[in-house]
N, C-alpha and C positions, 0 to 999 in steps of 0.2 A: 505494500501499499505505499509505502514510505516513496518508493519508485515514481509512481502516479501522479502523489501529490507535488513531488519536487520538481517532477519533471516534467507532468503536462497538467499544471493547474487549470486550463480550461475544462479537461474532462470532470474537476470538481463544481465549477461552476456551472456547467451542464447538469452533471445529479444537482444541482442546488436548486436549479429551475424547474428540475424534473420532481423532484420532490415537495417543491412548495407546491405544482398542482396537483399532489396527489390526495385525495379525500382524507381527511381527519387531522390533517397536517397542518400544524399553526405555529404560526412566532416562530420562523426560520430564521436563522441569525446566523452569518459566516462570520466566523471571526479573524478567520485571512484567508489562506489556499488551501489550509489544511485541515480545517476544521469545521465542523457544521454543527448546529445546535436546534433544534426542532421539538416542540410541542405535540401531544397528541398520543393518540394511541397508536403502539406496536400489534399492528394485529398478525397474523399468521400469513395471510395475504402479504400485505407490506414487506413483511421480514423476507419470503419469500422472493418477491420483484425487485430488492434492494439487492439480496445478494446476486440473482440474474443477471442483472444492468451490470454491475460491477465484474461479475466473469466476461461478460462479452466486452467489455471494455478493457481489459485485460490483456483477452483474447485478442481485439483488435490492436493490441498495443506490437505483440509478438507477432502479429503478421504482417505490420507497417515496416 
């Protein structure tokens, strides 16, 4: 994760935009390009979607 946050900060910004649009996520705050804070319920669906999104992002970096 450090490699992504420091080498690809735009991915964190894109993730923040995506997370902000998710149902149930409120008060999203980005401290810097490495930390995001959000209030809301971390449902099983949201947890699965977060893991899948980061897995896809890491896969795309390996191919690029």
